[in-house]
MIDOBA-126620 format. One line per field, with one value per residue: residue in three letters; residue number from 0; x, y, z of N, C-alpha, C in turn. Coordinates in nm, 3 decimals. Layout:
residuo ALA/...
num NUM/...
neast X/...
nnorth Y/...
nup Z/...
caeast X/...
canorth Y/...
caup Z/...
ceast X/...
cnorth Y/...
cup Z/...
//
This chain:
residuo MET/LEU/ASP/GLU/ILE/GLN/GLU/TYR/LEU/GLU/LYS/GLY/ALA/VAL/VAL/LEU/ASP/VAL/ARG/ASN/GLN/SER/GLU/TRP/ASP/GLU/GLY/HIS/SER/GLU/GLY/ALA/LYS/LEU/ILE/THR/LEU/THR/GLU/ILE/PRO/GLN/ASN/VAL/GLU/GLU/ILE/LYS/SER/TRP/GLY/LYS/PRO/VAL/ILE/ALA/VAL/CYS/ARG/SER/GLY/ALA/ARG/SER/GLY/ASN/ALA/THR/ASP/PHE/LEU/VAL/GLY/HIS/ASP/ILE/ASP/VAL/ILE/ASN/GLY/GLY/PRO/TRP/GLY/ASN/VAL/ASP/GLN/PHE/LEU
num 0/1/2/3/4/5/6/7/8/9/10/11/12/13/14/15/16/17/18/19/20/21/22/23/24/25/26/27/28/29/30/31/32/33/34/35/36/37/38/39/40/41/42/43/44/45/46/47/48/49/50/51/52/53/54/55/56/57/58/59/60/61/62/63/64/65/66/67/68/69/70/71/72/73/74/75/76/77/78/79/80/81/82/83/84/85/86/87/88/89/90
neast -0.641/-0.541/-0.270/-0.162/-0.124/0.048/0.282/0.321/0.405/0.630/0.775/0.814/0.589/0.400/0.167/-0.143/-0.381/-0.718/-0.921/-1.103/-0.999/-1.095/-1.179/-0.953/-0.817/-0.957/-0.800/-0.541/-0.324/0.032/0.278/0.136/-0.006/-0.174/-0.388/-0.678/-0.951/-1.051/-0.845/-0.653/-0.613/-0.456/-0.240/-0.085/0.159/0.330/0.276/0.392/0.640/0.738/0.811/0.762/0.566/0.216/-0.012/-0.373/-0.588/-0.896/-1.226/-1.392/-1.321/-1.425/-1.389/-1.104/-1.087/-1.149/-0.971/-0.731/-0.807/-0.779/-0.513/-0.380/-0.429/-0.269/-0.013/0.093/0.205/-0.019/-0.230/-0.561/-0.625/-0.836/-1.058/-0.865/-0.766/-0.690/-0.448/-0.320/-0.296/-0.067/0.154
nnorth 0.207/0.036/0.128/0.131/-0.133/-0.200/-0.062/-0.189/-0.437/-0.371/-0.330/-0.593/-0.723/-0.985/-1.182/-1.259/-1.482/-1.496/-1.658/-1.959/-2.341/-2.467/-2.257/-2.142/-2.361/-2.318/-2.155/-1.887/-1.627/-1.675/-1.772/-1.662/-1.677/-1.912/-1.860/-1.899/-1.668/-1.748/-1.848/-1.662/-1.520/-1.726/-1.731/-1.502/-1.467/-1.608/-1.468/-1.215/-1.302/-1.309/-1.065/-0.871/-0.635/-0.676/-0.795/-0.858/-1.040/-1.167/-1.316/-1.097/-0.888/-0.831/-1.029/-1.021/-0.740/-0.746/-0.915/-0.745/-0.524/-0.655/-0.740/-0.512/-0.400/-0.533/-0.431/-0.500/-0.435/-0.398/-0.411/-0.375/-0.592/-0.642/-0.838/-1.123/-1.109/-0.870/-0.831/-1.040/-0.958/-0.798/-0.967
nup -1.148/-1.316/-1.371/-1.119/-1.066/-1.251/-1.172/-0.916/-1.014/-1.134/-0.912/-0.807/-0.725/-0.537/-0.685/-0.547/-0.527/-0.409/-0.454/-0.489/-0.491/-0.734/-0.899/-0.943/-1.076/-1.299/-1.450/-1.423/-1.305/-1.421/-1.204/-0.978/-0.615/-0.458/-0.195/-0.032/0.042/0.293/0.417/0.469/0.711/0.859/0.736/0.746/0.855/0.670/0.417/0.501/0.501/0.241/0.188/-0.019/-0.205/-0.240/-0.454/-0.456/-0.574/-0.742/-0.860/-0.916/-0.768/-0.526/-0.310/-0.314/-0.223/0.043/0.127/0.102/0.258/0.526/0.486/0.493/0.735/0.879/0.842/0.577/0.262/0.021/-0.261/-0.394/-0.675/-0.797/-1.060/-1.162/-1.419/-1.457/-1.394/-1.513/-1.779/-1.810/-1.753
caeast -0.597/-0.422/-0.135/-0.110/-0.086/0.169/0.363/0.336/0.453/0.743/0.832/0.831/0.506/0.353/0.019/-0.205/-0.505/-0.789/-1.027/-1.112/-0.922/-1.175/-1.163/-0.789/-0.814/-0.987/-0.719/-0.507/-0.208/0.146/0.334/0.050/0.008/-0.308/-0.435/-0.817/-0.965/-1.086/-0.725/-0.564/-0.585/-0.383/-0.132/-0.042/0.293/0.394/0.279/0.503/0.774/0.745/0.913/0.744/0.450/0.118/-0.156/-0.476/-0.705/-1.005/-1.297/-1.445/-1.263/-1.484/-1.291/-0.976/-1.091/-1.158/-0.822/-0.642/-0.833/-0.731/-0.362/-0.340/-0.437/-0.150/0.088/0.134/0.214/-0.116/-0.326/-0.648/-0.591/-0.983/-1.037/-0.730/-0.734/-0.646/-0.307/-0.295/-0.272/0.067/0.239
canorth 0.080/-0.049/0.190/0.086/-0.266/-0.212/0.005/-0.305/-0.545/-0.332/-0.337/-0.738/-0.773/-1.122/-1.200/-1.313/-1.485/-1.531/-1.736/-2.120/-2.423/-2.494/-2.120/-2.140/-2.460/-2.302/-2.024/-1.806/-1.573/-1.754/-1.728/-1.631/-1.783/-1.912/-1.875/-1.881/-1.562/-1.768/-1.897/-1.543/-1.513/-1.829/-1.749/-1.370/-1.449/-1.649/-1.363/-1.094/-1.345/-1.291/-0.952/-0.795/-0.596/-0.787/-0.751/-0.949/-1.077/-1.277/-1.326/-0.985/-0.778/-0.830/-1.094/-0.930/-0.618/-0.803/-0.942/-0.600/-0.458/-0.738/-0.732/-0.369/-0.389/-0.619/-0.368/-0.574/-0.340/-0.446/-0.329/-0.472/-0.574/-0.669/-0.966/-1.165/-1.075/-0.717/-0.851/-1.109/-0.889/-0.732/-1.071
caup -1.094/-1.403/-1.373/-0.998/-1.093/-1.344/-1.040/-0.815/-1.069/-1.164/-0.796/-0.793/-0.634/-0.578/-0.703/-0.442/-0.588/-0.309/-0.495/-0.432/-0.587/-0.843/-0.968/-0.959/-1.174/-1.461/-1.500/-1.295/-1.357/-1.426/-1.102/-0.865/-0.512/-0.416/-0.073/-0.028/0.112/0.439/0.470/0.475/0.848/0.906/0.660/0.740/0.854/0.535/0.346/0.535/0.457/0.118/0.176/-0.126/-0.209/-0.271/-0.537/-0.427/-0.703/-0.724/-0.963/-0.944/-0.668/-0.393/-0.196/-0.306/-0.140/0.162/0.160/0.102/0.386/0.634/0.512/0.533/0.893/0.940/0.775/0.448/0.127/-0.063/-0.339/-0.455/-0.830/-0.881/-1.148/-1.183/-1.567/-1.476/-1.361/-1.622/-1.913/-1.775/-1.698
ceast -0.517/-0.288/-0.075/-0.058/0.028/0.312/0.417/0.429/0.606/0.850/0.865/0.711/0.473/0.211/-0.036/-0.339/-0.601/-0.899/-1.028/-1.055/-0.986/-1.173/-1.032/-0.778/-0.866/-0.923/-0.667/-0.357/-0.058/0.229/0.238/0.066/-0.152/-0.334/-0.584/-0.858/-0.981/-0.953/-0.607/-0.522/-0.448/-0.258/-0.036/0.099/0.386/0.392/0.351/0.625/0.845/0.854/0.913/0.608/0.356/0.018/-0.251/-0.561/-0.796/-1.075/-1.348/-1.398/-1.320/-1.396/-1.154/-0.984/-1.093/-1.037/-0.720/-0.676/-0.769/-0.588/-0.312/-0.340/-0.328/-0.007/0.175/0.099/0.101/-0.196/-0.439/-0.660/-0.725/-0.975/-0.896/-0.675/-0.660/-0.494/-0.229/-0.217/-0.122/0.197/0.296
cnorth 0.023/-0.002/0.128/-0.047/-0.293/-0.180/-0.116/-0.408/-0.508/-0.352/-0.495/-0.789/-0.916/-1.105/-1.274/-1.354/-1.564/-1.627/-1.889/-2.186/-2.437/-2.364/-2.136/-2.234/-2.406/-2.180/-1.936/-1.766/-1.654/-1.673/-1.671/-1.722/-1.791/-1.972/-1.824/-1.772/-1.636/-1.844/-1.792/-1.529/-1.602/-1.821/-1.603/-1.385/-1.496/-1.540/-1.255/-1.166/-1.343/-1.190/-0.872/-0.748/-0.709/-0.699/-0.875/-0.947/-1.178/-1.272/-1.172/-0.870/-0.770/-0.901/-1.036/-0.823/-0.655/-0.853/-0.833/-0.557/-0.532/-0.718/-0.609/-0.353/-0.475/-0.579/-0.448/-0.469/-0.434/-0.366/-0.431/-0.468/-0.636/-0.806/-0.995/-1.131/-0.938/-0.719/-0.923/-1.053/-0.802/-0.833/-1.138
cup -1.165/-1.396/-1.212/-0.993/-1.151/-1.256/-0.970/-0.887/-1.083/-1.030/-0.736/-0.702/-0.655/-0.579/-0.631/-0.473/-0.474/-0.323/-0.450/-0.548/-0.695/-0.961/-1.039/-1.093/-1.326/-1.527/-1.390/-1.359/-1.345/-1.315/-0.975/-0.755/-0.499/-0.268/-0.063/0.075/0.278/0.504/0.497/0.631/0.901/0.836/0.649/0.755/0.736/0.439/0.370/0.509/0.357/0.090/0.056/-0.114/-0.275/-0.345/-0.529/-0.531/-0.659/-0.859/-1.020/-0.881/-0.562/-0.265/-0.198/-0.232/0.007/0.206/0.168/0.238/0.509/0.641/0.543/0.675/0.963/0.877/0.652/0.307/0.027/-0.136/-0.378/-0.605/-0.900/-0.958/-1.161/-1.333/-1.555/-1.446/-1.481/-1.750/-1.908/-1.774/-1.845
//
């Protein structure tokens, strides 16, 4: 997974944090975008408009996994980065 995260970052991927606002406020990756898991369906077009690969992250990897499955179904190039700290170590 870490190799894949690094590859995606090298391709200019956007880090999509799907945690809630209070979790985000406790800490997040620099440059990440916050769209909570429940708001992903309403924001698919915005995510597509980024025109970049996406790395979904959360606290444990469960919510980002759900987001990844949903976004793959909408033809978005996305991987589940798991806990946001997985990505943070490469930034």
